[in-house]
N, C-alpha and C positions, 0 to 999 in steps of 0.2 A: 829233364830237359823239358822247356816247353815248345810246343807247334804254334808259332804265333801267325802263321802261313794258314790254318785251318780251324774251323769251327763245326760242331756237330750240334745241331739243333732239334727237337721233336714240337709240331704244332697239334696241340691237344685244345677239344672243345667239346660242348655238347653238339649233337646230330643237327644239322643245317643252320650252325651259326658261319659257314663261310671259309671253313679252313683250305678246302680243295680249290676253291677260288681265288683265295689269296696265294698259295702256293702256284697257281698259274701265273698271276701277276708277277710275283719273285723271280721264275723262272724266265719271263719275257724281260724285264729289267736288269735280271742277273746275266744278260748276253745268252742264253741259252739256244734263243731262237735268231734266224735271221731276221731282220727287219721286213722283208715282202714275203715270210712263211706263212702260209695258212695253217693254223692252230686251233684244234678243238676247244670247245669249252671243257673244263674241268679235266683237262689231259691226264690227271693223273687217275683218275677212274676209268680204268682201261677195258676191264672186263663188262660185259652186256648186262650183266645184273644190276652192277653199280650204276650204268649209264641208265638203264631203264627206272630204277628205285629212286635215281639220286641221292644215294649214300655213298660214304666209303666203308667196305667190308673188310677188304686187306691193307692193314699198313704198306707203305711203300717208299724206297728212297730214292731221291734225286740230290743234285747238285748244282749250286749256281756261284759266281765268282763275282766278289765286290773289293774294288780297290786291291788286287792282288791276293787275297785272301778267298780260299775256297770253303763254301759253306754247304756241310752235308744237309739236308733238309729230309725230315721222315714226315710224311703225312698219314696221320692216323685215323680210324674209325672213331665216329660220334656216338654209335650206338653202344647201350649198356651191353646187349648180346655179346658183343665183339670186344670188350674191354679186357679179353686175354690175350688179343694182339698188341694192345698199347701197354699193359705191364712189362712183357718182355722187351719191348723196343724201347723201354725209357732206360734199360741197362747199357743202351749203343749210344748216348746223348750225355752233354756236358750241360746242357740248361734246357728250356721250354718256353716256347710262346704260349702263353693261356689266353685263347680267344674267347671273346664273350661278345654275345649281340647286343647293340647300343638300346634295344628296346625289352628283350626278353630278359638278360641279365645273369645272373649265376644260375644254371640251372644244375640238375640232379646228376648228370656225367661230367658236368664240369667238376663238381665236389669230389667225386670218385678218384677221377684222374690226377685231381690237384693234391689229393691228399697221398697218392702213390709217389707222385714226385717231389712231394716235401721229403716224405721218407726217405727219399735217395739224396736229398739234400741238393738236389739240381738248383740252378738259378733261375727266377721268374720272370719272362717279360710279360707285362698285362697290355693285352691288345685289345682295345674297343672297336669293334667290327661294326660295317653298316651304318656307319653316323651320319649318312646320307639319305637313311629312313625318315619319312615323315614325322613319325611318332617317337622317335630316338630321342633317350633320356639319357645321354652318356654321363653326365655328373653323380647321377643315381644310382649307376650301374658300377662306376667306380666305388664308391660307399660300400654296396652289395659285396665287391670282392674282395676289399680290404676287411670287412666283416668276416666273409667265408676263411680268410687267411688266418685272421686272429683265433677264430674258433678252430681251424685244423690245426692249430699250435706252430705257426711259423716263425722259424729265426727273427731276430732285429733284420739282418740283412736280407732277409727273403721280404718282409714286410715293408722295406725301401724299395722294392722293384719299381722300376721305370713303368709310365703308364702310357700308351701311345693310342691316338686316335685314328682308325683306318677307315676306307673304303675299297675293300677286297675288289669290287666289282670295277671300281674305277682306276684304282691302283694308285692310290694316294695315301701318305700318311703322315701326321703332323704330331706335335705336342700338346696343342690347344684344341678342345672341340671347336672354338669359335673361329678357327682360322684352317680350313681344309687345306692340306697340302698340293703338291702337283706330282711327286713322285713316291715312290717307296724307300728314297735316299734317307729318311730320319730312321727309319726300321732297321735298314741295313747296318745304319752307323751303330745303331743301339745294340745290336747283336754283336759287332764286332768290339765294342766298347763294355758290355755286361756279361757276356757269355764267358766264362773263362775257356782259355786254349787248352788242347790235349795235354796232358803230362805224362810221362814216362822215359825209360830208358833203352835207346836202342842196343846199347851193350850188351845188355843183361839176355838171358835165354827167351825165347818167344813165350807169349801167353796171349790167347785170343779166345773170346768167349763165343759159340755159336748163337746167335738170339733171333735166327729166322731161318726157313728152308722152303726154296723153291726147287720146281720139279720141272724137268725139260726131257722129251723123248729121246733126243740125242744124245744127251751126256749124263742122263740119271739126276741125282740128288744135285741141288747145289745151294751150299751154304754161306749164309751170310752173317758178318760179323764185326766186331772193331777190335783191332789190335790193341791190346793192353801194354805190351811190353815187348822189346825186342822188334826183329824184323822179320816177315813172313817170305820166303821166296819159292817161287815156282819149282817144282821137281825137287825139293829138298823133304829127307825123311821125316817126318814128325810123331809125336806120341798122342793119341786120342785119349781122353781122361775125362772121369766123372764125378765132380765133387760127392755125392752122395752115394759113389761104388768107387770110393779112391783105389782098390786093389785090382780092377778091371781096366787094364792099359793095353792098346792096340797100336799097331804102327801102320801109317797111309804115308801117301804122298800126293801132293797137289799137282793133278796136272794141267789146269788152267787157271789163273788168277784175272779178275778182274777189278777195276775201279768203276765208281760210277760218277758218270760226266753227264750232266742234263738229265734226259730220259734214256741214256744209251748205257751200255758196258762197255769198257774198253779194255782189252786187253793190256796186261802190266806183266814185267817180271818180279817186281818187288814192292813190299808197302811196308810204310813203317808206323811207330807208334800215332795214334790216334785216327790214322786211316779206317776206312769203312769199304769192306773189299766183299766180292762173291769170289767163291772157289769151288771148283769141280774136282772128281778124280776120286773122293775118298767114299767109300762104299759105307753106307747105312749112318752117316752121321747125323747125329738128332740137335733137338734145340735144348740148350743146356749145356752140352759138350765143350770141353776146353782144349784149343789144339795148342801143343806143348812143343819145345824143343824136344827132339828124341831122348836125350840122356836127361833131360829136367822135368819131369811129369808133375806138374803143380795145378791141379784142376782151381779153376774159380768157382766161387758160389753161385747159385743162381735162383733169380728171384721165384718166390713161392707163389704158383699161379693159384687162385682161386678155384673150389670145387665147384663141379658142375650141379645144377638142384633139378635137372627135369631129364627126363628117358622116355624112349620111345622104342619099339619095337619095328625093327627092320625084317623082312621076311621075304623068300622066295614068293613070286606071286602065283598062286595056284587058281586062279578062275577061270571060268570058262573061255576067256579070250586070251588066257597067257601064251606069251610067246609071239604072238602077231604082230604087235608093232616096236617091240624092244629089240635092242642089237645084243645087249648083255644081260641075260636072264638067268644065270644059274647060280646057285650059293657061292661057287668058287669066284665069280667074277664080283659078286657081293662085297666077299670078304676080303677082298684083293683092293678092292676100291677103298672099301672104310679104312683100312690098314694104310693105304698111301695117304688118306685124308689126315689120318693122325700125326702124320710125319710134318705137318705144316701147321695145324691147328692144336695148340698145346692145352686149351680149354676143353677138350671134346675128349669122350672116353667111351671105348669100344670094348662090349665083353660077348663071349660066347651066351647065345640064349639057350632056353629049354630045350629045343630041339634042334638039329642038325643044320636048319635052313632057317634059322633065327639068330639075331643079332640084338645085342641091347646097346643102344647109342644114347651116351647123356650128354647135354649141354648145357649152354648158361640159360637158356630161353627160349621159347617158340619160334622166334626169328631165327635164332643162330642155329637151330636144326632145319627151318623150313628152306634158308639160304643153302644146306648141303643137300635137302633132297631135290630143289630146283637145279642145282647145279647139274648133279648125278642123272637127273632126267633129261636135260639137254645133252649131255654128253653119251644118250642111247641107253640109259639103264632102265629096265624094267623091274619092279619090286612091290611090296605092299608095306605100308607102316599103319602101326595102330596109334590107339589115344593115347598123347603122353599124360604121364603122371610123375608127380614129385618125389625126390629121393627124401627119405627120412633118416634120421641119425638116433642114435640113444646117447645122452648126455647124462650125466649122473644118475643112470637108471631111467630116465623119463624119455618117454617117445618126442622126440621133436622133428619140427618140420620148418622149411624154408620161408621167411618171411620179406614180402616186398614193401619198401618206402614207396608208396606211390604219390607222385604231383598231380595234381587235376587243376586246369584252368577251365570253368564252363560259364555260360550266360546266368544271370540272375534268377531267372524263371526255369531253369534246368535243374537248379541244387538239390531240389526235393528228390526227384527221381535218382539221382546219382547216390545221395544220402541212404536211401530205402535200399537199393541194390546193393552197396557195398556192405550194407548193414546185415542183410542176408547171407552175405559170401564170409562171416565174420570180420570185417573191416574194422580197424580200431581209430576213430578219427583223432588227428594229435593238434590241426590247427584249421579255423577257417577266417579268411581274411577278404575286405571287398577290395577289389581292384578296379575303379572304374565303374563300368556298367555289367563288371564281369565278378566271379568270386574265385578265390585261390583257395584249395583245399589240399591238406596233406592227412594222409592216410598210412597204417600200418596193415597189408591185407597178407592172409598166405597165399603163397605162391598158386596153391591149387585152386583159390577162389577166384585166382585171374583166369584160370584158363576157359576160354570162350567167353569173357566178360568184355573184350574190345568191340565187337560187331554191335552188342548189347549197348554199350557206353554210348557209340555213335548215333544208335537209333535214339536212344534218351535225349542226347542233345542237340539233335537234327544236324549232327555232324559239324556243329560248330565247337565241340571241346576238343579239348589237349590233354593227353595224359602221357606221363612220363613216369619210367619204374626203375627202379635201382634197387639191388640185392642189400639187406639190411642186416639177416643174419639168422639164426636157428632160436626157436624159442617152441615151448611146449606146445604139444597137438592141439589145436583150438576147437575139436569136436566136428560132428559130421555138417557137411555143406551140400543142400540141395543140389543135383544133378541138372540137367538139362529140364526146360519144363514141355517142348516139343517132342513128336516122335516122328517117323518116318515113313515115307510112303515105299512099298518095297514092291519090286517087279514080280508079277506071279508067276509067268514063263518066259521063256526064253524066244527071241525073235526080234521084230524090229518095228519101235513104237509107230503109230499110226494115229491123223488126227482124232478119229472118233474115239478109241480108248483114251486118248490124252484128254478128250474134251469131258470124258464122264471122270477121269481120275482128279481133274484139277476142282473138281465141288469138293473134295478131301482136304485140299492145301495146295501150298505153292508148289508148282513142280521146277524142276531141275533140268529138265531136258525139252528137246521140241520134237517134233514128227521126224520120221526117218533116220533115228538113230539105233543103233543096234542094243540090245539091253538081253541081260540073263537073269534067270530066277534068281531071286536074293540079292539084285543089285539095286541101290536106294536110288529112287527117280525123284523124290520131292520130299517135303516136310508136311506133316500133319500137326496145326498150332495145338489139337487137343489132347495131346501128349501119348497118345496109344500109336504103335505101329500098324499100318494097316497093310495088306496086301492088294495092290490094284492091277488090272490086266490092262496095261498101255498098247497091248500088241492086238488087243479085240477090234475087229472089221466088223461093219455093218453088213449084215449078210443081204443077199440081193433075192428079192421075191419077185412074184408076179404082179407086186401092188406098188413097189420101190424101186429105185433104181440107186447103185452104190455112190453113183456120182454126187449124189445130193450132201454129199461130206462137206463139200465147199462152204455150204453155208454156216457151218459151225466155226466159231470164233474161239482162238485159245488165247489166255494170257501170255504175253510173253515170258519165258521161263526165266528163272533167277539163277544165275551163274557163278557158282562158288570158285573163289579163287585158291590158292592151296593154303593159305593162312587160315581162311573161312572154312575150308575142309576140316583142318586140324581142331579150329574149334568146335564145329558141330558135331563131330562124331560121338558117339557114347561108346563105353566100354567093350560092347559086343560086335562093334563095326570095326571096319578097316578100310584103308584108302589106298586103292589101285593106283600106282603111280606108272605111267608109260610115257615114252619121248611125245606122243600126240594127244594123249587123254589123263584128265583125272576123274576117276570114280571112285564112288562112294558103295559099299557093299557090307552085306552081315558076313560075320565070320563062318557062321552054317547058313549055308546057301537055300538047300531045301525047306520049303515053307514048311512042311508038315511035321519034319524032325525038330525044326525051329520051335514049332507051338508045343511039340511033346517036352521040349528041353525047358522050356518056359513054364508048364504046368507043373514038372518035376520042381522046380525051383520055388514056387509059390506053396506047394502041399510040403 
């Protein structure tokens, strides 16, 4: 049986190519909003972090209607670190809109996600977006996409994919780049014509794969998935099983069932083949499990999610300021929160650490882990994290490490600096091509060589360089890579920073704090460009004598401090340093806070 009144599609693209903006317009023209309704830009980017950074982090479901057909749309992340979200979402849909920027063309993440979609045999509609850009080159971009399809081994049917030219911001689509459309009708029509309708038997026993998990404080875990076979009904007893552990079968009952309409979840009593639904009431349901009829447990296979490549230690904060700013500070709080994150994020891995209050958290990249840290910080958690390190593998008896494929676009006069720095980080150049007044470079670089490189890259290219990375694979260990070249300025004593102390300390390097900030012994307050760690007394006051007054401090001029973001802090720290994360502050510190003890440990290592 075919559901001609239904289509399920995902929108995939590289970061910043306009997926969420296009979804906005599809919802407006698909009758989701009233004509006079005030709607925020990028309405699908619903959490604060997504709005602040202008990126999509979590895949989200929505639905629009066109000519009597319901179109379920999944907006997916574009950043490589969140590709685990995209991989599992592709199991819920029958086709994809491949969105490509009319100037940038096919970028690394486009390649990665497209490869996954082609492997699943999905039908493709190529959408060249932002054709109203003054530097647009739509026809060249179409050729690039076709070359990419051939390179990735697309079938003849997939190579014949229709091509549309859109402006997501204006809400227009057309079949020719020279004749801009007036609305998105050509896009909707192509979706109905090109994307296959869901197929399945209503009469057969139920099968529904759980592809996503949401969490709500009132109802607990909410599962999201597509009905593959049969009919799912509220309050019906079901069997929950897993393809990788077919012998483990448990029973459950759905208490609430919801269909997705626009941005809302609408309560329903049953859903048929092809419907994407949300349900609650089944405890401990996880991504990859199958809901089946109680008497016919037949689990469905689930896509194998790529493994994490980077690991950090999350630990209970034990600094002198511990417990002052956070709401959740104990190891129990930390464990519960990380385990809850595992339910939603299939590409994350959490293991017990060497001590009772330490946890090893592995993810896809620095951004993947930094988003988790920032989310927990905003929820009121207080903890400390270590420097990230890559996860090695042993393949055929050889130690292998993760390698990243790096795509770089820089001004001509910055190429030398980039080549020199990547060479020292064991980078292997694949190609170098001119692109107008800029240069396109491709490299294979060990993942550990890219830790801390981003800020260095932006400095070397005066902020004009663009760098994208995607996981390439594992290769034999490339040898030692030199660590960071600068040292730390460390607070000598506990107290409050004052202008006089800071004025003397700034001669040693760039400071991270200003006057009036509480500091403790062992806290990092600045950076020493000469490479050694130096203890500085930022709390030192000018003593009053009968010859001078303490008020003459006002004449001292301080250089504005360099404020490090969370990502910059993760890039900056050395193996013997930690980042203290609290809801109100991000502080850098040494693992060993006592200055004399730290010096003794350093001298032992040297001897």
